VEXDREN-2710 file (C-alpha; in Angstrom, 1 decimal):
% VEXDREN-2710
k/r/px/py/pz
1/MET/-18.4/-50.1/-46.1
2/ASN/-16.1/-52.5/-47.9
3/ARG/-16.5/-56.0/-49.3
4/VAL/-13.5/-58.2/-49.0
5/GLU/-13.4/-61.6/-50.7
6/LEU/-10.7/-64.1/-49.7
7/ILE/-10.1/-67.3/-51.5
8/PHE/-7.5/-69.8/-50.1
9/SER/-6.7/-73.5/-49.7
10/GLN/-8.9/-75.3/-47.2
11/ALA/-5.7/-76.2/-45.4
12/LEU/-5.4/-72.6/-44.3
13/GLU/-8.9/-72.3/-42.8
14/GLU/-7.9/-72.6/-39.2
15/ASP/-5.0/-70.1/-39.7
16/PHE/-7.4/-67.5/-41.1
17/ALA/-10.0/-68.3/-38.4
18/GLU/-7.4/-67.8/-35.7
19/ALA/-6.1/-64.6/-37.2
20/PHE/-9.7/-63.2/-37.5
21/ARG/-10.3/-64.1/-33.8
22/GLN/-7.0/-62.3/-32.8
23/ASN/-8.0/-59.2/-34.8
24/MET/-11.6/-59.2/-33.6
25/ILE/-13.0/-59.7/-37.1
26/GLN/-16.3/-61.2/-36.1
27/ARG/-18.7/-60.8/-39.0
28/PHE/-18.1/-62.9/-42.1
29/THR/-19.5/-65.5/-44.4
30/GLU/-17.5/-68.6/-45.1
31/LEU/-18.0/-71.0/-48.0
32/PRO/-16.0/-74.0/-46.9
33/ALA/-15.7/-76.0/-50.2
34/VAL/-15.0/-73.9/-53.3
35/LYS/-13.5/-75.2/-56.6
36/GLY/-11.3/-73.1/-58.7
37/GLN/-8.0/-72.5/-60.5
38/GLY/-5.9/-69.4/-60.2
39/PHE/-2.2/-68.8/-60.2
40/SER/-1.4/-71.8/-58.0
41/THR/-2.3/-75.5/-58.1
42/PRO/-5.9/-76.1/-59.2
43/LYS/-8.3/-77.0/-56.4
44/LEU/-11.1/-78.9/-58.2
45/GLY/-12.0/-81.7/-55.7
46/ASP/-11.6/-84.4/-58.3
47/GLU/-9.3/-87.4/-58.7
48/ILE/-6.6/-85.4/-60.4
49/TRP/-6.8/-82.2/-58.3
50/PRO/-8.4/-83.5/-55.0
51/GLN/-7.9/-80.4/-52.9
52/LEU/-10.5/-77.6/-52.5
53/ASN/-10.4/-73.9/-51.6
54/ALA/-12.4/-72.0/-49.0
55/MET/-13.9/-68.6/-49.5
56/MET/-14.7/-65.8/-47.0
57/ILE/-16.7/-62.7/-47.7
58/VAL/-16.5/-59.9/-45.2
59/TYR/-18.4/-56.6/-45.2
60/CYS/-16.4/-54.3/-43.0
61/SER/-15.1/-50.8/-42.1
62/ASP/-11.9/-49.4/-43.5
63/ASP/-10.2/-50.3/-40.2
64/ASP/-11.2/-53.9/-40.4
65/GLU/-10.2/-54.0/-44.1
66/ALA/-6.7/-52.8/-43.2
67/LYS/-6.5/-55.6/-40.6
68/ILE/-7.6/-58.2/-43.1
69/GLU/-5.1/-56.9/-45.7
70/LYS/-2.3/-57.3/-43.0
71/ILE/-3.6/-60.9/-42.3
72/VAL/-3.4/-61.7/-46.0
73/ALA/0.1/-60.3/-46.3
74/ASP/1.3/-62.3/-43.3
75/MET/-0.3/-65.5/-44.6
76/ARG/1.3/-64.9/-48.0
77/LYS/4.7/-64.7/-46.3
78/LYS/4.1/-67.8/-44.2
79/TYR/2.6/-69.9/-47.0
80/VAL/4.6/-68.9/-50.1
81/THR/3.4/-71.8/-52.3
82/GLU/-0.3/-71.4/-51.5
83/GLY/-2.5/-69.2/-53.6
84/ILE/-4.2/-66.6/-51.4
85/ALA/-6.5/-64.3/-53.3
86/CYS/-7.9/-61.1/-51.8
87/PHE/-10.4/-58.7/-53.6
88/VAL/-11.7/-55.5/-52.1
89/SER/-14.5/-53.3/-53.3
90/LYS/-16.8/-50.7/-52.0
91/ALA/-20.2/-51.9/-50.8
92/HIS/-23.4/-50.0/-50.3
93/GLU/-26.0/-51.3/-47.8
94/ARG/-29.5/-51.1/-49.0
END
């Protein structure tokens, strides 16, 4: 089992949701308002940097992980100026 963490601009939430629907990725947790700063414009939800990020956490099989990585690659091509982070690690259910 894998843990996939995605962090992206709130503006891309619907794009990710649609891509997940099309790829039958049905089990995930979404945190809709996340502050942060990475390699793109800060998303801090304040007067200076008013935008926010969203975060999705997915526990999935290797097959679904591959689908998610393809979704991320496609989004990065489509939204070149947006920061889209993807972290993958092994997860052990207890």
